[in-house]
C-alpha positions in Angstrom: 11.1 -19.9 3.7 13.5 -20.6 0.8 15.3 -23.7 2.3 14.1 -25.2 5.5 10.4 -25.3 4.8 10.6 -26.6 1.2 13.5 -29.0 1.7 12.7 -30.4 5.1 8.9 -30.2 5.2 7.8 -30.0 1.6 6.1 -26.7 2.1 6.1 -24.4 -0.9 6.6 -20.7 -0.3 6.4 -17.5 -2.4 8.1 -14.3 -1.4 6.5 -11.2 -2.6 5.8 -7.5 -2.0 2.5 -7.5 -0.1 2.2 -3.7 -0.2 0.5 -4.3 -3.5 -2.5 -6.6 -2.9 -2.5 -7.6 -6.6 0.8 -9.4 -5.9 -1.0 -11.5 -3.3 -3.9 -12.2 -5.6 -1.5 -13.4 -8.3 0.4 -15.6 -5.9 -2.6 -17.5 -4.5 -2.8 -21.1 -5.6 -5.3 -24.0 -5.1 -3.0 -25.4 -2.4 -2.3 -22.1 -0.5 -2.8 -22.5 3.2 -1.3 -19.4 4.7 -0.7 -15.7 3.7 1.7 -14.0 6.1 2.4 -10.3 6.0 4.6 -8.0 8.0 3.3 -4.4 8.1 4.9 -2.0 8.2 7.7 -3.9 6.5 11.1 -4.0 8.1 13.1 -2.0 7.1 11.3 -0.4 4.1 8.2 0.7 6.1 6.0 -0.4 3.2 2.4 -0.8 4.5 0.2 -3.7 3.5 -3.6 -3.3 3.3 -4.6 -6.0 5.9 -8.4 -5.8 5.2 -8.0 -6.1 1.4 -5.5 -8.9 1.6 -7.7 -10.8 4.1 -10.7 -10.4 1.8 -8.7 -11.6 -1.2 -7.4 -14.7 0.6 -10.7 -15.6 2.2 -12.7 -15.2 -1.1 -10.2 -17.4 -2.9 -10.5 -20.0 -0.2 -12.2 -19.6 3.2 -9.7 -22.1 4.7 -6.7 -19.9 3.9 -5.3 -18.3 7.1 -4.1 -14.7 7.1 -1.3 -14.0 9.5 0.1 -10.6 10.4 3.3 -9.6 12.1 2.2 -6.5 14.0 5.4 -5.8 15.9 6.0 -2.4 14.4 2.5 -1.2 15.0 1.7 -2.8 18.3 -2.0 -3.5 19.3 -2.2 0.2 20.4 -1.9 1.5 16.8 -3.4 -1.3 14.7 -5.5 -4.4 15.6 -5.3 -6.8 12.6 -7.9 -9.2 13.9 -10.5 -6.3 13.6 -9.4 -5.9 10.0 -10.0 -9.5 9.0 -6.8 -11.3 9.9 -6.9 -14.7 11.4 -3.6 -14.7 13.4 -1.5 -11.9 14.8 2.1 -12.3 16.0 4.0 -9.8 18.1 7.6 -9.8 19.1 7.2 -9.1 22.8 10.9 -8.4 22.9 10.2 -5.0 21.3 7.6 -2.5 22.2 5.3 -4.6 24.4 8.2 -5.2 26.8 9.7 -1.8 26.0 12.9 -2.0 28.0 15.2 -4.2 25.8 15.8 -6.7 28.6 13.6 -9.8 27.8 12.9 -12.2 24.9 9.4 -13.3 24.0 6.7 -13.6 21.4 3.0 -13.9 21.3 0.3 -15.3 19.0 -3.3 -14.0 19.1 -6.0 -16.0 17.4 -9.0 -18.2 18.2 -9.0 -20.6 21.2 -9.2 -23.5 18.8 -6.0 -22.4 17.0 -4.1 -21.6 20.2 -5.0 -25.0 21.6 -3.6 -26.6 18.4 -0.4 -24.5 18.8 -0.1 -25.3 22.5 -0.7 -29.0 22.2 1.3 -29.7 19.0 3.8 -27.0 18.0 4.9 -26.1 21.6 5.2 -29.7 22.6 7.2 -30.7 19.6 9.2 -27.6 18.8 9.5 -25.7 22.1 8.9 -22.0 22.2 7.8 -21.7 25.8 8.8 -18.4 27.3 10.9 -18.5 30.5 9.1 -17.4 33.7 11.5 -14.5 34.3 11.2 -13.2 30.8 7.4 -13.5 31.1 7.5 -11.5 34.3 9.7 -8.8 32.8 7.4 -8.5 29.7 4.3 -8.4 31.9 5.8 -5.6 33.9 6.7 -3.6 30.8 3.4 -4.1 29.1 1.6 -2.0 31.7 3.0 1.2 30.3 2.6 0.3 26.6 -0.1 3.0 25.8 2.0 5.8 27.4 5.2 4.7 25.7 3.6 4.2 22.3 2.1 7.7 22.3 5.6 9.1 22.9 7.2 6.8 20.2 4.5 7.9 17.7 4.9 11.6 18.4 8.7 11.7 18.4 9.0 9.5 15.3 6.6 11.7 13.3 8.4 14.9 14.4 11.8 13.5 13.5 10.5 12.2 10.2 9.2 15.6 9.3 12.4 17.2 10.3 14.5 14.8 8.3 12.3 15.4 5.3 13.1 19.1 5.4 16.9 18.6 5.2 18.6 18.8 1.8 21.2 16.2 2.7 18.4 13.6 3.3 17.6 11.7 0.1 14.4 10.1 1.4 12.4 9.4 4.5 10.2 6.3 4.8 7.6 6.7 7.5 3.9 5.9 7.1 2.9 9.0 9.1 4.2 11.3 6.4 1.7 12.4 3.8 4.5 11.8 1.2 4.6 8.1 2.1 3.0 6.1 -0.8 0.9 4.0 1.6 -0.1 6.9 4.0 -3.8 6.6 3.4 -3.8 2.9 3.9 -1.9 3.3 7.1 -4.4 5.9 8.3 -7.4 3.7 7.5 -6.0 0.9 9.7 -5.5 2.9 12.9 -7.2 1.4 15.9 -8.3 4.6 17.6 -8.3 8.3 17.1 -5.1 8.9 19.1 -3.2 6.0 17.4 -0.1 6.8 15.4 2.4 5.2 13.0 4.9 3.6 15.3 8.5 4.5 16.3 10.5 3.2 13.4 11.5 5.1 10.3 14.2 4.7 7.6 16.1 7.5 5.8 19.0 7.8 3.4 21.6 10.5 3.2 23.1 12.0 0.1 26.5 10.5 0.8 28.7 7.4 0.6 29.6 4.7 3.1 32.2 6.9 4.8 29.7 9.7 5.2 27.2 7.4 6.9 30.0 6.2 9.3 31.0 9.8 10.1 27.4 10.7 10.9 26.9 7.7 13.2 30.2 8.4 15.0 29.0 11.9 16.0 25.7 10.9 17.6 25.6 11.3 21.3 22.0 10.5 22.3 21.1 7.9 19.7 22.9 4.6 20.0 24.3 2.7 17.0 22.8 -0.8 17.6 20.3 -3.2 16.2 16.8 -4.0 17.6 13.9 -1.6 18.3 11.1 -0.9 20.6 13.3 0.0 23.5 13.3 3.1 25.7 16.5 4.3 24.0 16.8 5.3 20.4 18.7 2.9 18.2 20.1 3.4 14.7 21.5 0.8 12.3 23.0 1.1 8.8 21.5 -1.2 6.1 21.1 -1.7 2.5 24.3 -1.8 0.5 25.0 -5.6 0.9 21.6 -6.7 2.3 20.5 -9.9 0.7 16.9 -8.6 0.7 17.8 -5.6 -1.4 15.9 -6.9 -4.4 12.7 -6.2 -2.4 13.7 -2.6 -1.6 12.6 0.5 -3.5 15.5 2.0 -5.7 16.2 4.8 -3.2 17.2 2.3 -0.6 20.0 0.7 -2.7 22.6 3.3 -1.9 22.5 2.5 1.8 20.2 3.8 4.5 19.5 4.0 8.2 16.8 2.4 10.2 16.0 4.6 13.2 14.0 3.2 16.1 13.0 6.3 18.0 13.1 5.9 21.8 11.6 7.8 24.7 14.2 10.5 25.0 13.0 14.1 24.6 12.0 14.8 21.0 14.0 18.0 20.8 17.1 16.3 22.2 16.9 13.7 19.5 16.5 16.3 16.7 19.4 18.3 18.1 21.5 15.1 18.2 20.8 14.4 14.5 21.5 18.0 13.5 24.7 18.1 15.6 25.9 14.8 14.1 25.3 16.0 10.6 27.2 19.2 11.1 30.1 17.5 12.9 30.2 15.0 10.0 30.6 17.8 7.5 27.1 18.1 6.1 25.1 21.3 5.8 21.9 21.6 7.8 
C-alpha cells in the first residue's frame, strides 16, 4: 500500500481507520477506484459499518468498488454482499479450511468481475490454488457452520470471563456490550444464530516479563500466530508493532490476540486462570 502500489504502479493509497465512516467520507477523492475494509480489524477488533461505507462510496461515485476482507467473520456470521459490498475476500487458510493445514484464498463478486480476475490477474500474477490445498479446504468447509458456532460461543464466554478479572486491562471483542462497535456488529449478523467470531484481544496489567510468564504457563492454548484452526492460538503484539499508530491507546502497552479454537470452553477458561495464577497474578 505504501510502497509497491504507488512506486511500481502509480496507484495512490490512503490508510485510515474505517471504523469511523466519516474517515472514509473524508478520504474519498475524484479518482478513488476502490475502498477496501477489514472488519473486524486485525488485531484491534474494531468493526466497520459495511452498509454505511458502501452507501457513502457509491453515492460519491457509482463506479467505486467496495471490497471487504471477511476472514474474521466468515460467511456464516456476516455476508458483506448483502450489506452493499461489491467484493468479498476470505482467507480460506483460516476458518473455512479450519484445520490449519492448507493455504488458499477466495474472491466473491459478480461473474463479470471474476472473469476479469481470472483472465487477467490470475494469468499475469498467478494466485491459482494447488489441487491438494483445494481438496483439503473443500473437505474442511463442510463443517464450517458447526465449527463457527463453537468458536462464537467459546470466544464470547472467554471474553466475558476475561472482562471480569482485575488483572485484565481491556478486552476487545465485538460480542461484548462494552465494545464501542457492538451495535454495529449486531446489525450486520447474517442470521439469528450468528455470532462474533473466534478472535479477541486483551491486555494484562503487567510488563513484558509478565506477558511472557503467562504464556509459558498455558497448557491447552498454544503460543503461535495464525487463527481459525481447531486449536486455540495466542500471540503477543503491540509494543513494537509498526501499525501501533492505528491502535487505541490501551493497546500500546502490549496485548494478546487470542484465536479461540474448538477445545472445551471450560478447559480453555481453566487454562487461562491456571496460567495467571502460576505466573503470579491474582484471579
